[in-house]
N, C-alpha and C positions, 0 to 999 in steps of 0.2 A: 859598849862600847863591842864593833873588834876593831878585832890589832892595822886592821892596814889601813881602817880609820881615821883612828888612831896617830898608828904615825903618818900619815898625813894630812894633819889638822894641825901636828906638833911642826910641819915640812911649812906651812902654809904661815904659822904663829912664827917662822924663824924666817920669812922671805918679807914677813912685815915691818917685823924687827930690825933682818941689815938697811931694808929701804931705808925708812927714816934715824939707823946713825947713818949714816957713807949718801943721806940729802948734806948740799955744802949750806943749802940753804934756812934749812934748820938748824941748824950750828953754826950759821953764823944769826939769826934772831938771836941763840941765845946765848952767844957771846956777846951780844950790843946792850942783853937785861944785866948778864952776869958784869960788865964793863961797870954799869951802874950804878952796883952796891946790887945787885940781889943775887939771892940764890932763887936756883931753879932747878922744878921736879917737874913733868912733863906727863901726867897719866892720860894716857888715850886709849876709850872702847870702844871694844869691836864687836858684834852682834853677824855670828857666819850664822846660817843656818843648812842643815844639810835635807834632804830626802832622797831616799834610792831609785828608782824607773825601775820601773816595772817593762820584759825588754817590748813590751807590745802593747804597752805607756800612751805612746799615740791613740791606740784607737780608742783605748774609755777613753782618757781625756774627752775626747772630739762625741763622744755615746752621754757621753757623766754632758757635758757641756752642755746640751738641748734638750736633756732632761730636767739637769739643776739648776738653778738661778744663783749666782752669787752675790751673797748678803750682805746688805748695806756698811756701809760701815764708817761712822761719825761716834764725833766726843758733845756729853755739855759738858757745860762744866753746874757747877752746886756751888762753889765757896768764894774769894777772891779769897788774895795771897799780898800780902805787905811786903812792896817790897822796901828796900836801900836806898838816899841816897846811888851810894855808890851800886847802888842793882843799876840804878837812870841812867850814871852816868854812864854804862854797862853797854848798855839793850839799843840809849844813841848815839855808844859807838859803830852800833852793829848798825843804825840807821832801819832802828827800831822805836817804830811809833808808840807808847805809853803812858795809860790813862792819868794824868794829875792829879789824881783825887786816893792822897794816900790813904 
């Protein structure tokens, strides 16, 4: 990876960090959790992808879209997972329906 891109990625990471640490809403929510007697740690994961554009990329993309079809994306489940009572409570709090066969 070239140095200018590394620098730009670092700047993006710093900007995301700054926006989170300066957020009054986040600070208030964390403060309320601490007041309730809990320690708080926050871990966020971001996936950021980069693709280098060609100078005449628009023309090439247009030609490719006529020739090649987008692959169909999807997934199939092959197994089951076991959810704990706490998992069920958490998912219900997010208003996500869960099958009750545990």
